[in-house]
Wavefront OBJ file of the C-alpha trace (Angstrom):
o trace
v -0.509 -22.027 -36.105
v -4.054 -21.424 -36.873
v -5.747 -20.633 -39.654
v -6.233 -17.730 -38.528
v -2.657 -16.373 -37.687
v -1.527 -17.436 -40.890
v -4.632 -15.328 -42.694
v -2.430 -12.323 -40.817
v 0.254 -13.653 -41.487
v 0.332 -13.247 -45.190
v -1.836 -9.994 -45.024
v 0.964 -7.761 -42.878
v 3.991 -9.336 -44.405
v 3.984 -7.978 -48.061
v 3.764 -4.394 -46.471
v 6.652 -5.514 -43.809
v 9.208 -6.087 -46.933
v 8.252 -3.570 -48.559
v 9.185 -1.598 -45.476
v 12.516 -3.024 -44.691
v 13.609 -3.501 -48.831
v 12.534 0.080 -49.025
v 15.091 1.626 -46.482
v 18.032 -0.991 -48.382
v 17.075 0.270 -51.401
v 17.000 4.254 -50.460
v 20.461 3.828 -47.913
v 22.449 3.231 -51.070
v 21.267 6.489 -52.553
v 21.589 8.201 -48.749
v 18.404 8.881 -48.275
v 16.136 7.792 -45.009
v 12.319 9.095 -46.224
v 11.490 5.668 -44.451
v 12.365 4.558 -41.089
v 11.797 1.076 -39.058
v 9.094 1.673 -35.837
v 11.337 -0.025 -32.611
v 8.106 -2.003 -32.128
v 7.421 -4.423 -34.322
v 3.249 -3.456 -33.839
v 3.969 0.097 -34.866
v 5.122 -1.434 -38.608
v 3.209 -4.535 -38.927
v -0.433 -2.648 -38.372
v 0.737 1.633 -38.900
v -2.286 3.256 -41.460
v 0.732 3.163 -44.317
v 0.646 -0.418 -43.417
v -2.485 -1.302 -43.719
v -2.782 0.241 -46.979
v -0.559 -1.633 -49.068
v -1.400 -4.903 -46.974
v -4.794 -4.263 -48.820
v -3.579 -3.054 -52.074
v -1.329 -6.254 -52.175
v -4.022 -8.611 -51.335
v -6.346 -7.794 -54.232
v -3.161 -8.481 -57.127
v -2.285 -11.528 -58.793
v 1.115 -10.491 -57.686
v 1.505 -13.326 -55.142
v -0.262 -15.958 -57.166
v 2.457 -15.043 -60.242
v 5.104 -16.021 -58.025
v 3.931 -19.566 -56.462
v 0.725 -20.486 -58.935
v 2.811 -23.258 -60.611
v 4.250 -24.550 -57.277
v 0.546 -24.399 -55.585
v -1.522 -25.656 -58.327
v 1.325 -28.981 -58.428
v 0.331 -29.136 -55.178
v -3.589 -28.984 -55.137
v -3.277 -31.788 -58.067
v -1.241 -34.164 -56.075
v -3.633 -34.372 -52.968
v -6.900 -34.235 -56.117
v -5.407 -37.339 -58.014
v -4.233 -39.180 -54.893
v -7.453 -39.145 -53.249
v -9.240 -40.466 -56.319
v -6.372 -43.272 -56.201
v -6.553 -43.755 -52.719
v -11.319 -44.304 -53.320
v -9.806 -46.570 -55.768
v -11.765 -44.711 -58.549
v -11.591 -43.864 -61.694
v -9.387 -40.440 -62.584
v -12.142 -37.856 -63.927
v -10.135 -34.302 -63.735
v -13.406 -32.790 -64.552
v -16.079 -34.911 -61.964
v -13.433 -34.978 -59.753
v -11.811 -31.726 -59.586
v -9.899 -29.893 -57.403
v -12.541 -27.358 -55.953
v -14.950 -30.683 -54.906
v -12.060 -32.825 -54.092
v -10.477 -30.386 -51.487
v -14.037 -30.363 -49.551
v -12.862 -34.203 -49.079
v -9.638 -33.920 -47.925
v -10.082 -30.853 -45.277
v -13.033 -33.103 -43.878
v -10.588 -35.293 -43.046
v -8.650 -33.292 -41.513
v -11.339 -31.708 -39.347
v -12.194 -35.048 -38.442
v -8.738 -36.107 -36.885
v -6.376 -34.521 -34.338
v -3.449 -36.323 -35.592
v -4.149 -34.803 -39.033
v -5.529 -31.252 -37.477
v -1.631 -31.484 -36.035
v 0.197 -32.429 -38.671
v -2.137 -29.852 -40.476
v -0.646 -26.785 -38.148
v 2.859 -27.659 -38.918
v 2.082 -27.856 -42.632
v 0.806 -24.546 -42.263
v 3.633 -22.751 -40.290
v 5.386 -24.260 -43.559
v 2.723 -22.465 -45.250
v 3.634 -19.302 -43.779
v 7.092 -19.277 -43.982
v 6.400 -20.115 -48.335
v 3.964 -17.075 -48.880
v 6.833 -14.784 -47.710
v 9.129 -16.020 -50.093
v 6.764 -15.318 -53.006
v 6.201 -12.625 -51.124
v 9.718 -11.082 -51.141
v 10.272 -12.253 -54.499
v 7.731 -10.490 -56.223
v 8.650 -7.008 -54.146
v 12.354 -6.905 -54.540
v 11.482 -7.561 -58.089
v 9.476 -4.798 -58.433
v 12.688 -2.962 -56.741
v 14.427 -4.251 -59.428
v 12.921 -2.770 -62.116
v 12.894 0.380 -59.838
v 16.078 0.186 -59.776
v 16.593 0.617 -63.755
v 15.900 4.337 -63.417
v 18.550 5.938 -61.592
v 20.595 3.233 -63.299
v 19.388 4.496 -65.989
v 20.143 8.116 -64.667
v 23.469 6.950 -64.059
v 22.819 8.238 -60.580
v 25.954 6.942 -58.175
v 26.180 3.300 -56.570
v 22.440 2.706 -59.209
v 23.888 -0.090 -59.900
v 24.797 -1.658 -56.563
v 21.296 -0.962 -55.376
v 20.092 -2.664 -58.417
v 22.764 -5.994 -57.831
v 21.287 -6.409 -54.711
v 17.900 -6.567 -55.416
v 18.363 -8.615 -57.780
v 20.129 -11.201 -55.580
v 17.823 -10.876 -53.102
v 15.062 -11.861 -56.143
v 17.004 -14.820 -56.833
v 17.883 -16.048 -53.605
v 13.851 -15.477 -52.893
v 13.565 -17.761 -55.725
v 15.876 -20.709 -53.771
v 14.745 -20.799 -51.101
v 10.668 -20.826 -52.080
v 11.651 -23.819 -54.409
v 13.444 -25.730 -51.906
v 10.131 -25.091 -49.109
v 7.827 -25.931 -51.994
v 9.218 -29.390 -51.885
v 8.864 -29.482 -48.045
v 5.153 -28.797 -48.420
v 4.619 -31.292 -51.264
v 6.298 -34.029 -48.713
v 4.075 -32.824 -46.173
v 1.095 -33.247 -48.062
v 2.183 -36.340 -48.703
v 2.336 -38.063 -45.479
v -0.791 -36.787 -45.071
v -1.861 -38.527 -47.885
v -0.161 -41.340 -46.549
v -2.265 -41.443 -43.070
v -5.113 -40.905 -44.531
v -4.614 -43.911 -46.766
v -3.576 -45.743 -43.999
v -6.273 -44.551 -41.119
v -8.799 -42.918 -43.334
v -9.526 -44.986 -46.692
v -13.183 -45.712 -45.937
v -14.298 -42.534 -44.712
v -12.847 -40.990 -47.996
v -14.487 -43.700 -49.946
v -17.788 -42.241 -48.725
v -17.536 -38.816 -49.486
v -16.350 -39.254 -52.892
v -18.659 -41.086 -54.445
v -20.624 -38.360 -53.003
v -19.328 -36.083 -55.935
l 1 2 3 4 5 6 7 8 9 10 11 12 13 14 15 16 17 18 19 20 21 22 23 24 25 26 27 28 29 30 31 32 33 34 35 36 37 38 39 40 41 42 43 44 45 46 47 48 49 50 51 52 53 54 55 56 57 58 59 60 61 62 63 64 65 66 67 68 69 70 71 72 73 74 75 76 77 78 79 80 81 82 83 84 85 86 87 88 89 90 91 92 93 94 95 96 97 98 99 100 101 102 103 104 105 106 107 108 109 110 111 112 113 114 115 116 117 118 119 120 121 122 123 124 125 126 127 128 129 130 131 132 133 134 135 136 137 138 139 140 141 142 143 144 145 146 147 148 149 150 151 152 153 154 155 156 157 158 159 160 161 162 163 164 165 166 167 168 169 170 171 172 173 174 175 176 177 178 179 180 181 182 183 184 185 186 187 188 189 190 191 192 193 194 195 196 197 198 199 200 201 202 203 204 205 206
């Protein structure tokens, strides 16, 4: 998977989830306001989908869902590269904003790391999609409180389903995060074994 493919997936996944969960949510009340197009391309690149994608993109919802996990993974990379370079750790001098340039430079300079990076990007696509599912299903859960308050038939069932989807996506997100963390460690192990001199050179320039 390329970085451009990952960007497209991250852009169109949220509106597709909104569409699918919207159909599920409304079906409990016998409403068919939203319909899923027969072709994925029609759903992914329609005007409503693009609008939702852009609105979601500028909101912090995704970072709320996986920000803590992302920060943990980035900190592991940062501290490990400082350790590989045999430097005294200084989170200010060797901040993630600076160290990430060293990290990606190693990937761009090594074919094996590029291949590993493609696998990580695929896992990352699943990771962020689950974060989106968590946010959007939680949103539908909140919306589901309205028909419950109005005592509309099947409102409790619809709310329960949305809550279950939210809980399930959170659990799956944690599992995928562990895999992402493990894949990052494999990358760093390779760097320490085969690119130590390059890392020392780049890190000492920071």
